[in-house]
N, C-alpha and C positions, 0 to 999 in steps of 0.2 A: 504494500500500500504506500503510495507516494504522498497523498495529501487527503485530508478530511476536514471539511469546514461547513459552516452554516451561514446563510445570508438573510437573516430576518430584517435587517435595516434596509437592504436593497429592495426587498419585496414590499416593505411598508411604503417606501418612497414611490415605487412603481404604481401601486394601487392608489396612493394619494394623488399622483399625477393623472392617472386615468379618471379619477373622480373630477378633478379640476377641468380636464378636457371635455368630459361629458357635460358638465355644468355649463361650460362656455358655449357648447354647440347645441344646447337644448332648444333654444328658440328657433334654430335653423330647421329642426325636425319636428317642431311642435304640431304641425298639421298632419304629419304622417303617423304619429303614434299617440295613444291615449295616456292619461296621467299614471295609470298603473305601470305602464312600461317604464316611465321615467323614475317612478318610486323604486321599482325593482333594480334598475341600473344605477341608481344612487346608493341603494342599500348594499348591493354586492361589493363594490370596491371599498366602501368604508368598513364593512364587516371584515373583509379580508385584511385590510390594512391594520385594523384593530387586533386581529388574531396574530399577525406577525409582530406587531408592537408589543403585545403581551407575552409573546413567545408561546402562545397556545398552538400556533402553526409554525412549522419549521421546514425549510428546504435544505437538504443536505447535498453536498457534492463530494463524491468519493472518487479519487483518481487511483486507479490500479494499473500496474505494469508488470510484465513478465520479468524484466530485468530492471535493476535500479538505474535511474538516470545518471549519466556521468556528472551532471552538475545540478544542484538544487536551485529552483527559482523561488525567490521571495514572493510573498503575496503582492507587494508593490510592483514587482516585475510582471506578474501575471495580469494585474489590473491594467498596467500600462500597455501591454500587448493587446489586451481586449479592447482598450480604448482606441488603439491604432487601427484595429480591424473594423471597429464600428465606424470610425471616422472615414475610413476608406470606402466602406459600403454606402455611407450616406452621400458620398460624392459621385457614386456610379449610378 
């Protein structure tokens, strides 16, 4: 096993941002959906964010390998590589 970690803060932020985006776009779709639709889609991301914030919900990432890696990557290195990939994808 190379690495094992949990990401509750990232998931909390993700669902909070989804709630913000849904709230901002609500008027745009008001005539296409009824009020119960918006209540459901406001409830879901806030409930999920609260679950991650309270650590009731957890997302685990476990990295397994057959052989040990020749060099260990720090969490900061892994985040930086992920940010570079995401930045590249957003430009294409």
